[in-house]
Backbone as JSON Lines, residues from 0, in Angstrom:
{"i":0,"aa":"M","n":[42.87,-65.62,123.56],"ca":[43.07,-64.2,123.41],"c":[44.16,-63.75,124.4]}
{"i":1,"aa":"H","n":[44.88,-62.67,124.03],"ca":[45.89,-62.12,124.92],"c":[45.66,-60.62,125.1]}
{"i":2,"aa":"S","n":[46.03,-60.12,126.27],"ca":[45.94,-58.7,126.53],"c":[47.07,-57.97,125.82]}
{"i":3,"aa":"F","n":[47.06,-56.65,125.87],"ca":[48.07,-55.85,125.17],"c":[49.48,-56.15,125.66]}
{"i":4,"aa":"D","n":[49.61,-56.61,126.93],"ca":[50.94,-56.91,127.47],"c":[51.31,-58.38,127.34]}
{"i":5,"aa":"G","n":[50.51,-59.15,126.58],"ca":[50.8,-60.56,126.37],"c":[50.18,-61.49,127.4]}
{"i":6,"aa":"T","n":[49.53,-60.95,128.42],"ca":[48.89,-61.78,129.45],"c":[47.72,-62.56,128.84]}
{"i":7,"aa":"P","n":[47.64,-63.86,129.06],"ca":[46.53,-64.64,128.49],"c":[45.19,-64.25,129.11]}
{"i":8,"aa":"I","n":[44.15,-64.19,128.26],"ca":[42.78,-63.94,128.71],"c":[42.02,-65.24,128.53]}
{"i":9,"aa":"H","n":[41.58,-65.82,129.61],"ca":[40.98,-67.15,129.56],"c":[39.53,-67.11,129.1]}
{"i":10,"aa":"D","n":[39.07,-68.23,128.61],"ca":[37.71,-68.38,128.1],"c":[36.69,-68.12,129.21]}
{"i":11,"aa":"D","n":[35.7,-67.25,128.93],"ca":[34.73,-66.89,129.96],"c":[33.89,-68.09,130.39]}
{"i":12,"aa":"Y","n":[33.42,-68.89,129.45],"ca":[32.57,-70.02,129.82],"c":[33.35,-71.04,130.64]}
{"i":13,"aa":"A","n":[34.6,-71.28,130.26],"ca":[35.41,-72.24,131.01],"c":[35.58,-71.8,132.46]}
{"i":14,"aa":"R","n":[35.83,-70.52,132.66],"ca":[36.02,-69.99,134.01],"c":[34.71,-70.07,134.82]}
{"i":15,"aa":"L","n":[33.63,-69.58,134.22],"ca":[32.36,-69.54,134.94],"c":[31.8,-70.93,135.22]}
{"i":16,"aa":"S","n":[31.85,-71.8,134.22],"ca":[31.31,-73.15,134.41],"c":[32.13,-73.94,135.41]}
{"i":17,"aa":"G","n":[33.45,-73.76,135.4],"ca":[34.29,-74.45,136.37],"c":[33.97,-74.04,137.79]}
{"i":18,"aa":"W","n":[33.8,-72.72,137.98],"ca":[33.43,-72.23,139.32],"c":[32.06,-72.77,139.73]}
{"i":19,"aa":"W","n":[31.1,-72.71,138.81],"ca":[29.73,-73.15,139.13],"c":[29.7,-74.63,139.53]}
{"i":20,"aa":"Q","n":[30.36,-75.47,138.77],"ca":[30.35,-76.9,139.06],"c":[31.02,-77.19,140.4]}
{"i":21,"aa":"Q","n":[32.06,-76.44,140.72],"ca":[32.71,-76.62,142.01],"c":[31.78,-76.27,143.16]}
{"i":22,"aa":"R","n":[31.02,-75.17,143.01],"ca":[30.11,-74.77,144.07],"c":[28.92,-75.73,144.19]}
{"i":23,"aa":"V","n":[28.42,-76.22,143.08],"ca":[27.28,-77.14,143.12],"c":[27.66,-78.42,143.85]}
{"i":24,"aa":"R","n":[28.91,-78.85,143.69],"ca":[29.36,-80.07,144.37],"c":[29.38,-79.89,145.89]}
{"i":25,"aa":"Q","n":[29.5,-78.64,146.35],"ca":[29.49,-78.37,147.78],"c":[28.05,-78.2,148.24]}
{"i":26,"aa":"R","n":[27.32,-79.29,148.29],"ca":[25.88,-79.24,148.53],"c":[25.53,-78.68,149.9]}
{"i":27,"aa":"E","n":[26.5,-78.72,150.82],"ca":[26.19,-78.2,152.15],"c":[26.23,-76.67,152.17]}
{"i":28,"aa":"A","n":[26.75,-76.07,151.13],"ca":[26.88,-74.61,151.11],"c":[25.52,-73.95,150.95]}
{"i":29,"aa":"G","n":[25.32,-72.86,151.7],"ca":[24.08,-72.1,151.61],"c":[24.16,-71.1,150.48]}
{"i":30,"aa":"P","n":[23.4,-70.02,150.59],"ca":[23.44,-68.99,149.54],"c":[24.85,-68.43,149.38]}
{"i":31,"aa":"F","n":[25.22,-68.12,148.16],"ca":[26.55,-67.56,147.9],"c":[26.46,-66.6,146.73]}
{"i":32,"aa":"A","n":[27.5,-65.79,146.57],"ca":[27.52,-64.79,145.49],"c":[28.89,-64.8,144.83]}
{"i":33,"aa":"L","n":[28.92,-64.46,143.56],"ca":[30.16,-64.34,142.8],"c":[30.17,-62.99,142.1]}
{"i":34,"aa":"L","n":[31.28,-62.28,142.21],"ca":[31.52,-61.08,141.41],"c":[32.56,-61.45,140.36]}
{"i":35,"aa":"Y","n":[32.17,-61.39,139.1],"ca":[33.05,-61.82,138.01],"c":[33.3,-60.64,137.08]}
{"i":36,"aa":"N","n":[34.55,-60.27,136.9],"ca":[34.92,-59.16,136.04],"c":[35.68,-59.69,134.83]}
{"i":37,"aa":"T","n":[35.05,-59.62,133.66],"ca":[35.72,-60.09,132.46],"c":[36.35,-58.92,131.7]}
{"i":38,"aa":"I","n":[37.49,-59.17,131.07],"ca":[38.15,-58.13,130.26],"c":[38.18,-58.56,128.79]}
{"i":39,"aa":"T","n":[37.25,-59.42,128.42],"ca":[37.2,-59.9,127.05],"c":[37.05,-58.76,126.04]}
{"i":40,"aa":"L","n":[36.35,-57.71,126.41],"ca":[36.08,-56.62,125.47],"c":[36.98,-55.41,125.68]}
{"i":41,"aa":"H","n":[38.0,-55.52,126.51],"ca":[38.89,-54.38,126.73],"c":[39.69,-54.03,125.47]}
{"i":42,"aa":"D","n":[40.03,-52.75,125.36],"ca":[40.87,-52.31,124.25],"c":[42.25,-52.97,124.34]}
{"i":43,"aa":"G","n":[42.84,-53.21,123.19],"ca":[44.19,-53.74,123.14],"c":[44.28,-55.25,123.16]}
{"i":44,"aa":"N","n":[43.15,-55.95,123.32],"ca":[43.19,-57.41,123.31],"c":[43.56,-57.92,121.92]}
{"i":45,"aa":"R","n":[44.34,-58.97,121.89],"ca":[44.8,-59.55,120.63],"c":[44.11,-60.89,120.4]}
{"i":46,"aa":"V","n":[43.43,-60.98,119.27],"ca":[42.68,-62.19,118.93],"c":[43.52,-63.03,117.98]}
{"i":47,"aa":"P","n":[43.71,-64.33,118.26],"ca":[44.49,-65.18,117.35],"c":[43.94,-65.13,115.93]}
{"i":48,"aa":"G","n":[44.82,-64.89,114.98],"ca":[44.42,-64.8,113.59],"c":[44.01,-63.41,113.16]}
{"i":49,"aa":"L","n":[43.82,-62.51,114.13],"ca":[43.4,-61.14,113.82],"c":[44.35,-60.12,114.45]}
{"i":50,"aa":"E","n":[45.61,-60.51,114.62],"ca":[46.56,-59.66,115.33],"c":[46.76,-58.31,114.65]}
{"i":51,"aa":"G","n":[46.59,-58.26,113.33],"ca":[46.84,-57.02,112.62],"c":[45.68,-56.04,112.64]}
{"i":52,"aa":"R","n":[44.57,-56.41,113.28],"ca":[43.4,-55.55,113.28],"c":[43.29,-54.78,114.6]}
{"i":53,"aa":"S","n":[42.62,-53.63,114.54],"ca":[42.46,-52.79,115.72],"c":[41.39,-53.36,116.64]}
{"i":54,"aa":"S","n":[41.31,-52.8,117.86],"ca":[40.29,-53.23,118.82],"c":[38.89,-52.98,118.28]}
{"i":55,"aa":"L","n":[38.7,-51.89,117.54],"ca":[37.39,-51.61,116.97],"c":[37.02,-52.66,115.93]}
{"i":56,"aa":"Q","n":[38.0,-53.12,115.15],"ca":[37.73,-54.12,114.11],"c":[37.45,-55.49,114.7]}
{"i":57,"aa":"T","n":[38.01,-55.79,115.85],"ca":[37.79,-57.11,116.47],"c":[36.69,-57.08,117.52]}
{"i":58,"aa":"Y","n":[36.06,-55.92,117.71],"ca":[35.06,-55.81,118.78],"c":[33.88,-56.76,118.54]}
{"i":59,"aa":"R","n":[33.38,-56.81,117.31],"ca":[32.2,-57.63,117.06],"c":[32.46,-59.11,117.33]}
{"i":60,"aa":"P","n":[33.52,-59.73,116.78],"ca":[33.72,-61.16,117.1],"c":[33.97,-61.4,118.58]}
{"i":61,"aa":"R","n":[34.63,-60.46,119.27],"ca":[34.83,-60.63,120.7],"c":[33.52,-60.53,121.47]}
{"i":62,"aa":"A","n":[32.67,-59.58,121.07],"ca":[31.37,-59.42,121.73],"c":[30.48,-60.64,121.48]}
{"i":63,"aa":"E","n":[30.49,-61.14,120.26],"ca":[29.67,-62.32,119.95],"c":[30.13,-63.52,120.75]}
{"i":64,"aa":"R","n":[31.43,-63.69,120.91],"ca":[31.96,-64.8,121.7],"c":[31.58,-64.66,123.17]}
{"i":65,"aa":"L","n":[31.69,-63.45,123.71],"ca":[31.33,-63.24,125.11],"c":[29.85,-63.54,125.34]}
{"i":66,"aa":"L","n":[28.98,-63.03,124.48],"ca":[27.55,-63.26,124.66],"c":[27.21,-64.75,124.54]}
{"i":67,"aa":"A","n":[27.86,-65.43,123.61],"ca":[27.64,-66.87,123.47],"c":[28.08,-67.62,124.74]}
{"i":68,"aa":"D","n":[29.2,-67.22,125.31],"ca":[29.67,-67.86,126.54],"c":[28.71,-67.6,127.69]}
{"i":69,"aa":"L","n":[28.19,-66.37,127.77],"ca":[27.26,-66.05,128.85],"c":[25.95,-66.83,128.71]}
{"i":70,"aa":"L","n":[25.46,-66.97,127.48],"ca":[24.23,-67.74,127.27],"c":[24.43,-69.21,127.63]}
{"i":71,"aa":"R","n":[25.59,-69.77,127.29],"ca":[25.89,-71.15,127.69],"c":[25.91,-71.29,129.2]}
{"i":72,"aa":"F","n":[26.46,-70.29,129.87],"ca":[26.52,-70.34,131.33],"c":[25.12,-70.24,131.93]}
{"i":73,"aa":"L","n":[24.26,-69.4,131.37],"ca":[22.89,-69.29,131.87],"c":[22.15,-70.62,131.7]}
{"i":74,"aa":"D","n":[22.37,-71.28,130.57],"ca":[21.75,-72.59,130.35],"c":[22.23,-73.6,131.4]}
{"i":75,"aa":"L","n":[23.52,-73.55,131.74],"ca":[24.08,-74.45,132.74],"c":[23.44,-74.21,134.11]}
{"i":76,"aa":"V","n":[23.31,-72.95,134.47],"ca":[22.71,-72.62,135.76],"c":[21.24,-73.03,135.78]}
{"i":77,"aa":"Q","n":[20.53,-72.77,134.7],"ca":[19.11,-73.12,134.61],"c":[18.92,-74.63,134.77]}
{"i":78,"aa":"A","n":[19.79,-75.41,134.15],"ca":[19.66,-76.86,134.21],"c":[19.87,-77.4,135.62]}
{"i":79,"aa":"S","n":[20.57,-76.68,136.47],"ca":[20.82,-77.15,137.83],"c":[19.57,-77.07,138.7]}
{"i":80,"aa":"G","n":[18.63,-76.18,138.33],"ca":[17.42,-76.01,139.12],"c":[17.6,-75.16,140.35]}
{"i":81,"aa":"R","n":[18.79,-74.64,140.59],"ca":[19.04,-73.82,141.78],"c":[18.57,-72.39,141.51]}
{"i":82,"aa":"P","n":[17.7,-71.82,142.38],"ca":[17.27,-70.43,142.18],"c":[18.47,-69.48,142.18]}
{"i":83,"aa":"T","n":[18.62,-68.75,141.1],"ca":[19.81,-67.92,140.9],"c":[19.42,-66.61,140.22]}
{"i":84,"aa":"V","n":[20.04,-65.55,140.66],"ca":[19.87,-64.24,140.02],"c":[21.21,-63.86,139.39]}
{"i":85,"aa":"V","n":[21.21,-63.62,138.09],"ca":[22.42,-63.23,137.37],"c":[22.24,-61.79,136.91]}
{"i":86,"aa":"V","n":[23.18,-60.93,137.28],"ca":[23.13,-59.51,136.92],"c":[24.31,-59.2,136.03]}
{"i":87,"aa":"L","n":[24.05,-58.63,134.85],"ca":[25.1,-58.27,133.9],"c":[25.15,-56.75,133.79]}
{"i":88,"aa":"V","n":[26.28,-56.16,134.17],"ca":[26.43,-54.7,134.17],"c":[27.69,-54.32,133.4]}
{"i":89,"aa":"P","n":[27.58,-53.74,132.21],"ca":[28.77,-53.28,131.49],"c":[29.38,-52.07,132.19]}
{"i":90,"aa":"E","n":[30.69,-51.96,132.16],"ca":[31.36,-50.8,132.74],"c":[31.11,-49.56,131.88]}
{"i":91,"aa":"H","n":[31.22,-49.74,130.59],"ca":[30.94,-48.66,129.63],"c":[30.94,-49.26,128.24]}
{"i":92,"aa":"G","n":[30.54,-48.48,127.26],"ca":[30.56,-48.93,125.88],"c":[31.95,-48.83,125.28]}
{"i":93,"aa":"A","n":[32.09,-49.3,124.05],"ca":[33.4,-49.32,123.39],"c":[33.64,-48.11,122.5]}
{"i":94,"aa":"A","n":[32.67,-47.2,122.41],"ca":[32.8,-46.03,121.54],"c":[33.09,-46.46,120.1]}
{"i":95,"aa":"V","n":[32.36,-47.48,119.64],"ca":[32.57,-47.98,118.28],"c":[32.23,-46.9,117.25]}
{"i":96,"aa":"R","n":[31.24,-46.08,117.57],"ca":[30.87,-44.97,116.68],"c":[31.26,-43.65,117.34]}
{"i":97,"aa":"G","n":[31.79,-42.74,116.56],"ca":[32.16,-41.44,117.08],"c":[30.97,-40.5,117.14]}
{"i":98,"aa":"D","n":[31.21,-39.3,117.63],"ca":[30.19,-38.25,117.67],"c":[30.89,-36.91,117.47]}
{"i":99,"aa":"P","n":[30.15,-35.79,117.49],"ca":[30.79,-34.49,117.25],"c":[31.89,-34.13,118.24]}
{"i":100,"aa":"W","n":[31.93,-34.83,119.38],"ca":[32.92,-34.47,120.41],"c":[34.11,-35.42,120.45]}
{"i":101,"aa":"Q","n":[33.94,-36.65,120.02],"ca":[35.02,-37.63,120.11],"c":[34.98,-38.57,118.91]}
{"i":102,"aa":"I","n":[36.15,-38.92,118.41],"ca":[36.22,-39.87,117.31],"c":[35.97,-41.26,117.84]}
{"i":103,"aa":"A","n":[35.68,-42.19,116.95],"ca":[35.43,-43.58,117.34],"c":[36.63,-44.14,118.1]}
{"i":104,"aa":"G","n":[36.35,-44.84,119.18],"ca":[37.41,-45.46,119.98],"c":[37.94,-44.59,121.1]}
{"i":105,"aa":"L","n":[37.62,-43.28,121.08],"ca":[38.13,-42.37,122.1],"c":[37.09,-42.24,123.22]}
{"i":106,"aa":"R","n":[37.55,-42.33,124.49],"ca":[36.64,-42.26,125.63],"c":[37.16,-41.28,126.69]}
{"i":107,"aa":"E","n":[37.7,-40.16,126.23],"ca":[38.2,-39.16,127.17],"c":[37.07,-38.57,127.99]}
{"i":108,"aa":"F","n":[35.93,-38.31,127.34],"ca":[34.77,-37.78,128.03],"c":[33.71,-38.89,128.15]}
{"i":109,"aa":"P","n":[33.14,-39.1,129.34],"ca":[32.13,-40.16,129.52],"c":[30.76,-39.72,129.0]}
{"i":110,"aa":"L","n":[30.65,-39.53,127.71],"ca":[29.42,-39.04,127.1],"c":[28.34,-40.13,127.11]}
{"i":111,"aa":"P","n":[27.07,-39.72,126.96],"ca":[25.97,-40.69,127.03],"c":[26.09,-41.86,126.07]}
{"i":112,"aa":"R","n":[26.58,-41.63,124.86],"ca":[26.66,-42.73,123.89],"c":[27.63,-43.81,124.34]}
{"i":113,"aa":"I","n":[28.5,-43.49,125.29],"ca":[29.47,-44.47,125.79],"c":[29.02,-45.06,127.12]}
{"i":114,"aa":"T","n":[28.48,-44.22,127.99],"ca":[28.18,-44.66,129.35],"c":[26.72,-44.97,129.6]}
{"i":115,"aa":"H","n":[25.85,-44.65,128.66],"ca":[24.43,-45.01,128.79],"c":[24.26,-46.39,128.17]}
{"i":116,"aa":"V","n":[24.47,-47.44,128.96],"ca":[24.52,-48.81,128.46],"c":[23.43,-49.66,129.11]}
{"i":117,"aa":"P","n":[23.01,-50.72,128.45],"ca":[21.97,-51.58,129.03],"c":[22.54,-52.54,130.07]}
{"i":118,"aa":"A","n":[21.76,-52.79,131.1],"ca":[22.09,-53.82,132.08],"c":[21.0,-54.89,132.01]}
{"i":119,"aa":"G","n":[21.34,-56.11,132.39],"ca":[20.37,-57.2,132.31],"c":[20.34,-58.01,133.59]}
{"i":120,"aa":"V","n":[19.15,-58.49,133.94],"ca":[18.97,-59.34,135.12],"c":[18.21,-60.58,134.68]}
{"i":121,"aa":"A","n":[18.76,-61.75,134.95],"ca":[18.12,-63.02,134.6],"c":[17.78,-63.78,135.88]}
{"i":122,"aa":"L","n":[16.54,-64.26,135.96],"ca":[16.09,-65.06,137.09],"c":[15.99,-66.51,136.62]}
{"i":123,"aa":"L","n":[16.81,-67.36,137.2],"ca":[16.9,-68.75,136.79],"c":[16.52,-69.67,137.95]}
{"i":124,"aa":"G","n":[15.75,-70.71,137.63],"ca":[15.37,-71.66,138.67],"c":[14.22,-71.21,139.54]}
{"i":125,"aa":"F","n":[13.55,-70.12,139.16],"ca":[12.37,-69.66,139.9],"c":[11.12,-70.19,139.2]}
{"i":126,"aa":"G","n":[10.85,-71.46,139.31],"ca":[9.7,-72.03,138.65],"c":[10.05,-72.56,137.26]}
{"i":127,"aa":"P","n":[9.04,-72.89,136.45],"ca":[9.28,-73.47,135.12],"c":[10.09,-72.52,134.24]}
{"i":128,"aa":"P","n":[10.98,-73.07,133.39],"ca":[11.74,-72.23,132.47],"c":[10.82,-71.45,131.54]}
{"i":129,"aa":"R","n":[11.23,-70.25,131.21],"ca":[10.45,-69.43,130.29],"c":[10.68,-69.9,128.87]}
{"i":130,"aa":"G","n":[9.63,-69.88,128.07],"ca":[9.72,-70.3,126.68],"c":[9.93,-69.12,125.75]}
{"i":131,"aa":"P","n":[10.0,-69.4,124.43],"ca":[10.23,-68.33,123.45],"c":[9.15,-67.27,123.46]}
{"i":132,"aa":"S","n":[7.94,-67.62,123.92],"ca":[6.85,-66.64,123.9],"c":[6.94,-65.63,125.03]}
{"i":133,"aa":"H","n":[7.8,-65.89,126.02],"ca":[7.94,-64.98,127.14],"c":[8.9,-63.85,126.78]}
{"i":134,"aa":"T","n":[8.47,-62.65,126.98],"ca":[9.31,-61.49,126.71],"c":[9.8,-60.9,128.03]}
{"i":135,"aa":"P","n":[10.97,-60.29,128.03],"ca":[11.5,-59.72,129.28],"c":[10.72,-58.49,129.72]}
{"i":136,"aa":"V","n":[10.78,-58.22,131.0],"ca":[10.24,-56.97,131.54],"c":[11.3,-55.89,131.31]}
{"i":137,"aa":"V","n":[10.94,-54.85,130.59],"ca":[11.89,-53.82,130.19],"c":[11.7,-52.58,131.05]}
{"i":138,"aa":"V","n":[12.79,-52.08,131.61],"ca":[12.78,-50.83,132.38],"c":[13.26,-49.72,131.45]}
{"i":139,"aa":"E","n":[12.38,-48.81,131.11],"ca":[12.72,-47.74,130.17],"c":[13.39,-46.56,130.85]}
{"i":140,"aa":"Q","n":[13.12,-46.35,132.12],"ca":[13.66,-45.17,132.8],"c":[15.16,-45.32,133.03]}
{"i":141,"aa":"V","n":[15.82,-44.2,133.24],"ca":[17.25,-44.23,133.55],"c":[17.44,-44.93,134.89]}
{"i":142,"aa":"A","n":[18.36,-45.87,134.93],"ca":[18.62,-46.64,136.15],"c":[20.11,-46.56,136.47]}
{"i":143,"aa":"S","n":[20.45,-46.92,137.69],"ca":[21.84,-46.91,138.11],"c":[22.05,-48.04,139.1]}
{"i":144,"aa":"Y","n":[23.2,-48.01,139.79],"ca":[23.5,-49.07,140.75],"c":[22.47,-49.12,141.86]}
{"i":145,"aa":"T","n":[21.93,-47.96,142.24],"ca":[20.9,-47.96,143.28],"c":[19.67,-48.72,142.81]}
{"i":146,"aa":"S","n":[19.35,-48.62,141.53],"ca":[18.21,-49.35,140.99],"c":[18.46,-50.85,141.04]}
{"i":147,"aa":"L","n":[19.68,-51.28,140.7],"ca":[20.01,-52.7,140.72],"c":[19.98,-53.24,142.15]}
{"i":148,"aa":"V","n":[20.47,-52.45,143.1],"ca":[20.43,-52.87,144.5],"c":[18.99,-53.06,144.95]}
{"i":149,"aa":"A","n":[18.11,-52.12,144.59],"ca":[16.7,-52.23,144.97],"c":[16.07,-53.46,144.32]}
{"i":150,"aa":"L","n":[16.43,-53.74,143.07],"ca":[15.87,-54.89,142.38],"c":[16.31,-56.2,143.02]}
{"i":151,"aa":"V","n":[17.62,-56.34,143.26],"ca":[18.13,-57.58,143.87],"c":[17.56,-57.75,145.27]}
{"i":152,"aa":"A","n":[17.47,-56.66,146.03],"ca":[16.92,-56.74,147.39],"c":[15.48,-57.24,147.37]}
{"i":153,"aa":"S","n":[14.72,-56.86,146.35],"ca":[13.32,-57.3,146.27],"c":[13.21,-58.8,145.99]}
{"i":154,"aa":"L","n":[14.29,-59.43,145.52],"ca":[14.27,-60.84,145.18],"c":[14.92,-61.72,146.25]}
{"i":155,"aa":"M","n":[15.58,-61.11,147.22],"ca":[16.4,-61.86,148.16],"c":[15.6,-62.88,148.97]}
{"i":156,"aa":"H","n":[14.39,-62.53,149.37],"ca":[13.62,-63.4,150.25],"c":[12.33,-63.87,149.6]}
{"i":157,"aa":"G","n":[12.31,-63.86,148.29],"ca":[11.11,-64.3,147.58],"c":[11.12,-65.79,147.31]}
{"i":158,"aa":"D","n":[9.95,-66.32,147.0],"ca":[9.84,-67.72,146.62],"c":[9.72,-67.8,145.1]}
{"i":159,"aa":"E","n":[9.16,-68.89,144.58],"ca":[9.04,-69.01,143.14],"c":[8.19,-67.9,142.55]}
{"i":160,"aa":"G","n":[7.26,-67.35,143.33],"ca":[6.43,-66.26,142.84],"c":[7.19,-64.98,142.62]}
{"i":161,"aa":"A","n":[8.44,-64.91,143.08],"ca":[9.23,-63.69,142.91],"c":[9.47,-63.39,141.44]}
{"i":162,"aa":"A","n":[9.43,-64.43,140.6],"ca":[9.7,-64.24,139.18],"c":[8.44,-64.08,138.35]}
{"i":163,"aa":"A","n":[7.29,-64.01,139.0],"ca":[6.05,-63.81,138.25],"c":[6.1,-62.48,137.52]}
{"i":164,"aa":"R","n":[5.62,-62.47,136.28],"ca":[5.72,-61.26,135.46],"c":[5.05,-60.07,136.13]}
{"i":165,"aa":"E","n":[3.88,-60.27,136.72],"ca":[3.16,-59.17,137.35],"c":[3.98,-58.58,138.49]}
{"i":166,"aa":"R","n":[4.64,-59.44,139.26],"ca":[5.45,-58.93,140.37],"c":[6.67,-58.19,139.85]}
{"i":167,"aa":"L","n":[7.31,-58.72,138.82],"ca":[8.49,-58.04,138.27],"c":[8.11,-56.69,137.68]}
{"i":168,"aa":"Q","n":[6.95,-56.6,137.05],"ca":[6.49,-55.32,136.53],"c":[6.28,-54.33,137.66]}
{"i":169,"aa":"A","n":[5.72,-54.8,138.78],"ca":[5.51,-53.92,139.93],"c":[6.84,-53.46,140.5]}
{"i":170,"aa":"V","n":[7.82,-54.37,140.57],"ca":[9.15,-54.01,141.06],"c":[9.79,-52.97,140.14]}
{"i":171,"aa":"A","n":[9.65,-53.16,138.82],"ca":[10.22,-52.21,137.87],"c":[9.62,-50.82,138.03]}
{"i":172,"aa":"R","n":[8.31,-50.78,138.26],"ca":[7.65,-49.48,138.42],"c":[8.09,-48.78,139.71]}
{"i":173,"aa":"A","n":[8.48,-49.57,140.71],"ca":[8.83,-49.02,142.01],"c":[10.31,-48.67,142.15]}
{"i":174,"aa":"L","n":[11.11,-48.9,141.1],"ca":[12.54,-48.6,141.2],"c":[12.74,-47.1,141.45]}
{"i":175,"aa":"P","n":[13.7,-46.74,142.31],"ca":[13.9,-45.32,142.63],"c":[14.38,-44.55,141.4]}
{"i":176,"aa":"P","n":[13.78,-43.39,141.12],"ca":[14.23,-42.59,139.97],"c":[15.62,-42.01,140.22]}
{"i":177,"aa":"V","n":[16.4,-41.91,139.17],"ca":[17.74,-41.34,139.27],"c":[17.95,-40.35,138.12]}
{"i":178,"aa":"E","n":[18.82,-39.38,138.33],"ca":[19.22,-38.46,137.28],"c":[20.43,-39.05,136.55]}
{"i":179,"aa":"W","n":[20.49,-38.79,135.23],"ca":[21.6,-39.35,134.46],"c":[22.86,-38.55,134.71]}
{"i":180,"aa":"V","n":[23.94,-39.25,135.12],"ca":[25.22,-38.6,135.36],"c":[26.34,-39.61,135.14]}
{"i":181,"aa":"A","n":[27.46,-39.16,134.62],"ca":[28.64,-40.01,134.42],"c":[29.89,-39.19,134.71]}
{"i":182,"aa":"E","n":[30.92,-39.86,135.24],"ca":[32.11,-39.13,135.66],"c":[33.34,-40.01,135.54]}
{"i":183,"aa":"N","n":[34.48,-39.4,135.2],"ca":[35.78,-40.06,135.29],"c":[36.74,-39.1,135.99]}
{"i":184,"aa":"D","n":[38.03,-39.38,135.9],"ca":[38.99,-38.55,136.63],"c":[39.07,-37.13,136.1]}
{"i":185,"aa":"D","n":[38.68,-36.91,134.84],"ca":[38.89,-35.62,134.21],"c":[37.62,-34.88,133.81]}
{"i":186,"aa":"A","n":[36.47,-35.52,133.84],"ca":[35.26,-34.88,133.33],"c":[34.02,-35.38,134.05]}
{"i":187,"aa":"L","n":[33.0,-34.5,134.05],"ca":[31.7,-34.82,134.6],"c":[30.65,-34.47,133.56]}
{"i":188,"aa":"V","n":[29.73,-35.41,133.3],"ca":[28.67,-35.21,132.31],"c":[27.34,-35.48,133.0]}
{"i":189,"aa":"L","n":[26.38,-34.59,132.8],"ca":[25.05,-34.82,133.37],"c":[23.98,-34.36,132.4]}
{"i":190,"aa":"A","n":[22.8,-34.95,132.54],"ca":[21.66,-34.63,131.68],"c":[20.58,-34.0,132.53]}
{"i":191,"aa":"R","n":[20.02,-32.9,132.04],"ca":[18.94,-32.21,132.71],"c":[17.97,-31.67,131.68]}
{"i":192,"aa":"A","n":[16.7,-32.01,131.84],"ca":[15.64,-31.47,130.99],"c":[15.93,-31.66,129.5]}
{"i":193,"aa":"G","n":[16.44,-32.85,129.16],"ca":[16.68,-33.16,127.76],"c":[17.95,-32.58,127.19]}
{"i":194,"aa":"Q","n":[18.78,-31.96,128.01],"ca":[20.04,-31.39,127.55],"c":[21.2,-32.05,128.3]}
{"i":195,"aa":"V","n":[22.37,-32.07,127.65],"ca":[23.55,-32.7,128.23],"c":[24.62,-31.64,128.44]}
{"i":196,"aa":"F","n":[25.22,-31.65,129.64],"ca":[26.23,-30.67,130.0],"c":[27.53,-31.38,130.36]}
{"i":197,"aa":"L","n":[28.65,-30.77,130.0],"ca":[29.98,-31.34,130.24],"c":[30.83,-30.34,131.0]}
{"i":198,"aa":"R","n":[31.49,-30.83,132.05],"ca":[32.5,-30.04,132.76],"c":[33.79,-30.85,132.8]}
{"i":199,"aa":"S","n":[34.83,-30.33,132.17],"ca":[36.11,-31.02,132.13],"c":[37.11,-30.3,133.02]}
{"i":200,"aa":"A","n":[38.25,-30.93,133.25],"ca":[39.27,-30.35,134.11],"c":[39.74,-29.01,133.54]}
{"i":201,"aa":"G","n":[39.7,-27.99,134.36],"ca":[40.17,-26.68,133.94],"c":[39.17,-25.86,133.16]}
{"i":202,"aa":"S","n":[37.92,-26.31,133.05],"ca":[36.92,-25.53,132.31],"c":[35.59,-25.59,133.03]}
{"i":203,"aa":"G","n":[34.71,-24.66,132.68],"ca":[33.39,-24.64,133.28],"c":[32.43,-25.54,132.52]}
{"i":204,"aa":"W","n":[31.14,-25.38,132.79],"ca":[30.11,-26.2,132.17],"c":[29.89,-25.77,130.72]}
{"i":205,"aa":"R","n":[29.7,-26.78,129.85],"ca":[29.38,-26.54,128.43],"c":[28.17,-27.37,128.04]}
{"i":206,"aa":"L","n":[27.32,-26.77,127.22],"ca":[26.16,-27.48,126.69],"c":[26.58,-28.25,125.45]}
{"i":207,"aa":"L","n":[26.29,-29.56,125.4],"ca":[26.67,-30.39,124.27],"c":[25.59,-30.4,123.22]}
{"i":208,"aa":"P","n":[25.94,-30.78,121.97],"ca":[24.94,-30.85,120.9],"c":[23.81,-31.82,121.25]}
{"i":209,"aa":"A","n":[22.66,-31.64,120.62],"ca":[21.52,-32.49,120.9],"c":[21.81,-33.94,120.59]}
{"i":210,"aa":"A","n":[22.73,-34.24,119.66],"ca":[23.06,-35.62,119.29],"c":[23.67,-36.39,120.45]}
{"i":211,"aa":"S","n":[24.11,-35.67,121.49],"ca":[24.74,-36.34,122.63],"c":[23.75,-36.76,123.69]}
{"i":212,"aa":"T","n":[22.48,-36.42,123.53],"ca":[21.47,-36.74,124.54],"c":[21.31,-38.25,124.68]}
{"i":213,"aa":"P","n":[21.22,-38.79,125.94],"ca":[21.09,-40.23,126.13],"c":[19.74,-40.73,125.63]}
């Protein structure tokens, strides 16, 4: 794949697996962390064989490829047996579907349908691998970076029992509550009491239609 300016975008699994294998070979190394920012799903990327299609039209095959690469990487980490926490945080959605305020593909305003996105945390190497019958612990409440920090902090000094379902459920219940808010350079969007409000540059607060509620 290539970016809009022709810069090559490298395969996610190749990059991640190469880094992982290099670190595993350094057996003397203690705990370590990696921050990995992929641009596989950015607008303007050109997919070989699909150059004539828009970013919205190529979003699905790009997303499927990224998810497949991430799952392969998780399998690689799991096979190593090293206790590892993997956190996946999307920057924002792709605005594949429009709404009364913005057409599909437009992200001028950080509305809930674009910025209210799921995050995932995988615990690998904390005891026996989970089988198909194991379901994830789901956090239904609105969460933010503070919630992720609290979650990772609760796992930093745990043993194999840190991944026990009962403990993870307790951690999920104890996550600090947050109010829903999103912001960019030109607009601020917040949710209060089931309603969504928008303040853009040069204008005051406006109440958005109910369809915009996160």
